N, C-alpha and C positions, 0 to 999 in steps of 0.2 A: 243935530240936537232937536230940531223940530219933529223929526220922525220919532225920536225917543219919547218926547213929551206926548205926542199923539198916541203912541202905543201904550204908554203908561195910563193915559186918560181912559182909553178903551178898556184896559185891564181893570181899572178902578170901577168903571161903570158896571162891568159884568160881575165883578166881585160883589158890589153893592146889591145888584139885582138878585144874585144867587143867595146871598145872606138874608135879604129881606124875604124872599120866597121860602127859605128854610125856616125862618122864624114864624111865618104864617102857618106853615105846615105843622110845626110843633104846637103853636097856640091853638089851632083849630082841632088838632087831635085831642088836646086837653079839654077844649070846649065840649067835645063830644064824649067826655068821660073816658077817653082812651079807647076802649073797645068799640064804641059807636062813632068815634071820631077819626080813627086812623085810616079807614078805607076811603070815606069821602074826602078827607083832607089830602090823601095821596092822589086820588083822582083829580082833585082841583089843582094840585101841584103839577101833575102831568098835563093838564089842560093848558097851563101857562107855558110850560116848556115846549109843548107842541107848537104853540104860536111862535115861540122863539126859533124853533127849528125851521119853521116855514117863513122865516125872515120878517115876522111881525114883531119887531123888537121894541116898538114904542107903545105897546098896549098898556092900559092901566092895570098894573099887577094885582092890586087888591080887588078891584071890581071884577076882573076876569076870574080870580080865585074864588071870590065869594059867590058869584053867580053859578059857577060850576058846583061848588060845595052844596048850595041850596038845591039846585036842580037834580043832582044825582044822589042826594043823601040817602033816600030810601033804597033805591036799586043797588047802590054801592054797598050799603050795609047788608042787604040780603046776600049778595055775592061774597062779601067779606066774611060773614058768619059761616057760610058754606065752606069757604077756603080755610078758615080757622079750624073748623071741625075736622076737615080732612087732614090737616097738619097734626092736629091733636091725636087723632086716631092712628096715624102713621107712627108717631113718636111712642104712643102707648104700646102699640103692637110690636114695635122694634124692641122696646125694653123688656116686654114679656118674653119674647122669643130668645133674645140674646142672653138673658140671665138664667135660662134653663140649663141644666147640666148636660142634657142630651146633645150630642154633636149634630144630630139631625135638625134640632130646633135652632141651633146657632147658625147652621147653613141656611136655614129658611129665613133667618133674619136678614140675609143679604138680598133676598127678593124685596124686602121692605126698603132697603137702601136704594134699589133700582127704582122703586115707586117714588121715593123721595127725590131722586134726580129728575124724574118726569114732573114732579110737583114743582121743583125749582124752575123748570122750563116754563111751566104754565104761569107762575108768578112773574117771571121776567117779562113775558110778552103780554100779560093780562092788562096792565094799566095803559100802555101805549095803544092797544087795540080798543080798549074801552072808550078812550077819549077821541079816537079817530073814526071808528065805525059805528053805525047804528044797527045793532043786531038784537036778536031775541035774547032774553036773559041768560039762558044756559049756553048759548053760542059763544058768550064771552069766556067760557071755560074751555069749550071745544076748540075754538080757533087759535088761541095761544098755543095749545098743544100741537095742532097741525102745523102752524107756521114755524114753530120752534124746531120741530122734527125735520121739516122740509129744508130748513136753513141751518144745518148742524154747525158749520164753521162759525157763523155769526153767533149762534147760541153759546158755543164754547168760549169764544172771545169775550162775550158780554159777562157770562157767569164767572169765568176764571179771572178775567181782568178786574171786575168789580171786587171779587174776593181778595185779590192781591192788593188792590188799592186801599180797601178798608183795613186790611191787616197792617199795611205800612203806616197808615194814619194812626191806628190804635197804638202802635208801638213807638211812634215818633211824636206826632202832634195831635193827640186825641181831641183837643179843643176845636180843631178844624172840622170835625164831624158835626159839632153843634151848629156851626155857621154854614157849612157847605155839604154835609153828609147826604141829606135827603135830596136837596135840589140839584147838587152836582151829579149824583147817581141818576136822578130822574132825567137830566139833560142828556147824559151819555147814552142811557138806554133808549130814550125817545129818538135820539139821532140815529142810533144803530138800527132799531126796529123799523123806523120810518123808511129806510132804504128798501124794505121789502114790500111796502104797501101798494106801490103802483101795480103789482101783479094781481092784487086782490080787490082793488077798488071797483073794477068793472063788475065783479061778482056781487059786491055789496049793493051796487046800484040796481 
């Protein structure tokens, strides 16, 4: 019985932490008017989950989040706008090619799909690398691509696993995404990508 109570308590603590962090993420995204808030808020969320992955579970969540949000606001927005423009151009290019009548153009659209997959790899690794390494601005785009390609199994597990998890929640308990969607995915991705960092930390130093 004591073991059950202890387990339930730990579960409740972690559920509360994740829900609180997710609400901070949503609130500070809105505070930045959405487009200027989403990237620094996501960076701040990953800064918190990075601490948790490194066993620093008693950190002040709001203070850690707020300090990261303020510190990285400009650089995170610069990179966020670049990533948004890349995604926008890929979607526009795909729509233009795919809706042409010529078979050649339709086949060419699949090359855009390949680029979208590479883009998904960059996004998956971008935030963990941003909060863990001190790099030059554009290296935060280059290294997510390199690490993601070097570790294909982890990349597939993360992208496919998260896609399946989100789909299950959307079709069963969509309200769970409001409380745990961002923070839960952040913790899973941070935990997985962190497994690769020991190979690259010496290079960063």
